[in-house]
N, C-alpha and C positions, 0 to 999 in steps of 0.2 A: 612719530616724534613727540616732543613735549607739547602740551596744550591740546592734543587731540582728545576729543570727547569720546568716552566709552559709553556704550549703551547698556552693558551688563550682560550676564549670562541669559541664554534663551534655550528653549527646547521645542522647536517647531518642525514638524514633518512637512517637507515640501514634496508634493507628489508629482511624479512624472506624468505628462499628458502626451497623447499621440498627436502629431502634427503632420500635415502633408508636406513633403519636401518638393519644392517646385522643380519640375523637369526630370524627376526621377520616379519612375513607376515602381511599385512593389517594394518600396523602401519603408521598413518599419522604423520610424524615427520617433524617439521619445525625448521630450524636452523638459528639463527640470528648472533651469535658470534661463531667463529671469522668471521668478514667480511673482504673483501679484503683490505679495507682502514683502518679499526680499529681492530687490533688483540686483544686488551685488553681494558677494562674500569676499572680503578684501577687494582686490581688483578683478576677481572673476565675475564676468557679467553674462555668461552664456554657457550652457551645458546641454549638449545633445548626445544621445546614443543612437548610432546607426546599427541596427541588428539586435541580436543575432539573426541573420537571414541568409538565404541563398539568392544572390543578386548579381546582375551585371551592372555595376554602378557607372554612370556617366554623368557627372556633374560638370556641365560645360562652363567655359570662362565666365566669371562673375567678379564684381569689384568689392573691395573693402577699404575703409578709412578708419583711423583712430583706435585700432585694436590690434592685438596679436591673435592669430589662430594657433591653437595647440592641438595637434592630432596625435592620439595615443591609441594605436591599434591593439585589439585583443585577439582577433583571428583574421587571417587573410592578409593581402598585400594591396597597397594603394599607391598609384602613380600620381605624383604631384608635379604640375607644370605651372610656371608663373611668368609674369611680365618682366622679371629681371633675369630671365634665361635659366632658371632652375628647372631641372627635369630629373626627378629621383623617384625610386621605388622605396616605400616605407614598409617595414615589417615589425612584428611583435618585438617589444623591448627597445624599440627605437623611437625617437621623438622628431616630429616635424614642427618647427616653430617659424611662422611667417609673421613678420612685423609690417603692418600695412602703412603706418605713418600717414603721410598726406595722400597716398593712393597706390594700390596694387590690385592686380587681378590674378586669379588662378583657376585651374581646373583640377578635378579629382576623379580619376577613373580606377575601377578595380582592374587588376592585371589579367590579361587573357580575354578572349572573345566570348567565352561561355560564362554562364552564371556560376558563382562559387560562393563558399562560405565567407561572410564578412561580418565583423563586429568591431566597433571602434567607438571611442569617446572623442567628441570634438568639442573643444572648449574655447572660449574667447576671454582674453584679458584686456580690460580697457586701459588705454595708455594715458598717462598724465600729460598736463600741458607741456609743450616742447616736443616730446616724443610723438604726441598725437598728430602733429603736423610735420613731422620730420621725414627723413629719408627712409624708404621701404627697405626691408631686408628679409633674407631667408637663411635659416640654418637647420641642418639635420645632425642630430646627435645619435651616433650608432651604439654608444653604451653610456649608461648613467650610473652615478654613484649610489651605493646602498648602505644600509645599516641594519643592525639587529636590535629589537626591543626585547628585553628579558621578560619572559612570561611570569605571571603570578602562579599560574598552574598550566600544565600542558607544555607545548613547544614554543620556543621563542618566535616572535613575529618578524618577518622579513619585509623591509621597506626599500622601495626604489624612489629616490628623490628626482622627480621629473622637472619641476620648476621651483626656483627659489631655494629656500633653506628649510631644513627640518632637523631638529635634535643635533645641531652642530655640523650637519653635512649639507653641502651646497651643490646644486646642479650647475653644469657649465652653461646652461641656456641663458640667454640675455633677458634679464628682468629689469623693469623700469620703476617698480614700486616694491616695497617689502611684501613678499608673497611666499606661499607654499602650495605645491601640487605634488602629492606623493601617493604611490600605490602601496597598499599594505596587505600582505598575505598572512592570514591567520589560519593555523592548522586546526583540525578537528579537536574538540575537547579542550580548548585553550581560553584562558582569561589573561588579558594583557592590558596594561595602562598605556595610553598614548599621551606623551607629554606635549603641552601647548605653551606658546608664548601668550601670557594673559593680556598683553596689549593688542593682540590680533584677534580677529573673529574667525570662526572655523565652521565648516560643514563637512559631513561625512556621508559619502555615497556608497550604498551597497551595490556592487557590480554583479557578484554571483555569491551563492551560498546563503548562510543565515548568520545574523549578528544581533546581539542585544547590547545596548549602550547605557551606561549608568554613570552618575557623578554627582557632585554637589548641585543641589537644586535641580536634579534630573532623575526622576523616577525611572527605573529600568524600562527602556523603550526598545521594542523589537522593530527592526528595519525590514521593509519589503524591498525586493530587488528593484533597482532604479529610483528609489526614493533617496532624498537627501535629508539628513537630520541637521537642521541649522542650530548651532550651539551658541551663537552670539560670541561675546568676548569675555574677558575677566575670568577665564578658567585656566587653571594650571595643568589640568589633565581630564580625560574621561577614561572609563574602563570599558573594554569590549570583550564580550564572551561569545564564543561560537561553538555550537555542538557538532556541526558537520563540516566546518571550515568555511572561510569567507575570503573574498577578494573585495577590498575596500579602496576607495579613492578619497583622499583627504584634500579639501580645498580650504585655503585660509590666507590671511594676510592682514596688513594694516587696513582699517576701514578706509574706503575710497571716498573722499569728501568733496571732490570737484563735481560740478554738474555733469550729468550723463544723460544725453539724449540718444536713444537707440531707435533705429528704424531700418528694416530690411537687413542689409549687410554692413551697416554703417554705425559707428559710434562717434559722437561729437558733443559739443557743448551747447549748440543752439539749433533751432529749426532751420535757420538760414544756411548753416554749414551742410546740413543734410540735403536740403533742396539743391544746393549748388553741386554737391557730389553726384546726385541723381542726374542732374542736367548734363554734367560732364560725361558721365557714363553713357547716357543715351545719345550724346553727340559724337561718341567715339574719340573723345579728347585724348591728347598725349598724356594727360595726367595719369591715366591708367595703363597706357601702352598696349602691347599685343602679347598674348600668351604664346610662348614658344611652341611650335609644332601644330598650331591650330589655324584653321581658315577663318571664315566669317562667323562660325557658330559662337553664340554667346547667350547668356540669360538676360532678357530685357528686364529693366526695373519695373516694378508695379507702379500704378499711379500713386502719387503722394496724397495722403489724406487731406480732406478739405478743412482740417482743423490745424491749429498750431501745435506742433510736437513739443511736449514739455519734458523737463527733466524728471527722472524717476526718483521716487522717495521711498524709503523704507517705512513700512506701516507697523512693524512690531519691534 
């Protein structure tokens, strides 16, 4: 809205790093957000990629506060269960959106008893004041709206709007801040301009294939798979060129200007809120409830650090 400060255009490659996923063996998990320089892109505060791998995924019940989990499968099927009695299977082209609010817990299992192919993006959106401590919710969207971007050369690009709005098309998923999450398919031998709202900041993830990105104050930059090119704000567009074809995921939105303290599976404004949520989970509090269809299995919280957790700040 008016009075929001813009930082200006940027061109920073955020590299994915491998991280161990607690309680899941043999999971190849790559994390791009938060990066040390860029804690958020719009309200997007976390981006993991599970796979591609052959796995039997068993992520036992664990809690969240203050954020939305956005699960976007690329390959395979994921069963989601939570403490508000959701029990659904998620497939390619569908979106699971869980809004934690003041507290929710969920589990995520691959479907079937055997290891199978699995590849998915899991993203978190930080919730603003009000929604961050509000009622939890879950929604599954079986189909999402799309649009076509006219190519400068080659074939037109196809876009699926997963969260928020892009180029005049809006997702049915509930968003609490101005945001975009969109999958963009670029055919081989194509050059296409991606339009942006200059008041928003954006980042572009290369999921598969090859892509080079250029624009104002942006020398042509080749992306590696799983890297995000952070583009800052104040851009009307960037141009993407792919030789062999590419699958991209666009993250963006109005810069998130409230304090964000993140630790484990929690997003909040202060150390105290995080510490209380941890205590409530460890105590088996009604705040988080019981995940449908589960017994006592759960992921315990790690020890809280012996330092005060501080809000994350952008460094670039």
